[in-house]
Steps between C-alpha positions, in 0.01 A plus 500: 500500500760776503877461488559543873247227590675261260841574646372461860338166424813384320713592803256296716585198287217498244607420144182421303345811345351330198247720311558795737398841376806723533439735208683824551663375823828650625738206539820691428802305631272245666657166604265239354719206400316173460159664499201347314347783300358288222200658332543809720405845369816715524415733217662844536660389830840636603748214548814709453798305634271233652647161582281237332760225497325173414156659516203348315349769278348267241197644327532817713386834363816715494395741229659843538669379821828660605758218540805725452803325653275228648657163591306233312768235513338160448152659508210332318341753263349255257192637325526820699365823352797745488367736237658841543691387811833658591755220546803715428810371678298221659661169586323224305771235521346151481150647507218333306305727266356237266181630342535837674369814326767776495356722226639849543696404814833666583777245564790727421827385660322217682678172578289234324646149497147364504241283321286718272366221280194619298506831689336805337750783498391715208620861524685420823812702583790258554776751426828395655341206679699194598316212329794259498376143470135609521240258370293701248379218278185610317496838677309791342750783470358707212605861532705430812796726573812279535767757425820405684332195663722205587340186355805279498396135508131584507249258347280699257379210284174589333484844665334785309744796483337690213552869533715461814797735543810288552766749404821419688341200666738223605367169362819290501414134538127565501257254344295691238397196300192564283450847651317766298744788465360640180588870471674491837748766602808305601762759409814445705359197677733230636391177329817301546418129533126568473276231357285667230405179325190549279437841650334775294746788453346641185537879483685497836776748573806292581759768421800506731393176666743235620403172329808301595411133551132581447276231346282646225416167335164528328451862611311743281722798415302655212561877506705482822757776552844356579731792434812495722388181673768246571525124481765230537573151374263351758200703374235286321310678222184380323562272204560706185520832688725755322696680777502875421838656424469749787475223762839456667663162544723478808745231588438521875220614733487877543222747545378698197628828649709551811266767648224243557512343844267309722308718750642514849308277740442544873735280701238405759412137572154397370361423842622831646340729242195673639564410865 
């Protein structure tokens, strides 16, 4: 089936395209909201700006698919294969990506308030992405690029972030309980109010981070770099931890340096993005 046939059948009222072979199809800016494309083969298809609002793409093959600026609001992408896919600036608000494979995918500046529980996202590009409140429990994020990503309030319990680049990431209020951050690059990250209970931060670079109100109870900080980081009276340190002299105590919540600011976000409504 080619892209035009799919669009024509959709316009005629058909919605079930389960297991359809659409590899390499041109579906740029197609209106396909509510479509059932579960187990469909969409590898290397062009879905630039497509409207897939509420679509079922579970277990679909979306490897190397172009989903730039696509609207995937409330779409089901559970266990989908998104290896090497381009999801830059896509709308993934309230989408389900549990168990999805996103190895090497590009999600730069995407809007991702979604469920990514146990998703595989190693080496994925999430630079500048909006991951506020995202469910990333147990996600595989080794080597992922999270520079400037907004992870405020995200649930990252048990996630593997080894080797991920989180420089300048905003993690205020995120749940990083028992997360492996050994050797992580967190320089300049916003960790205010973050739960880092029993997390592994050994050899991590935490210089210039904001640790105000952060919970580091039971965390491993062996060899961690904390120069010019800041904390306040609400910060909880591991028992017996000797706070380095170059870590700054502040009496009120401020950022480590005034030049750091959250990335500007598009002002579009979630359901409008990609239409």
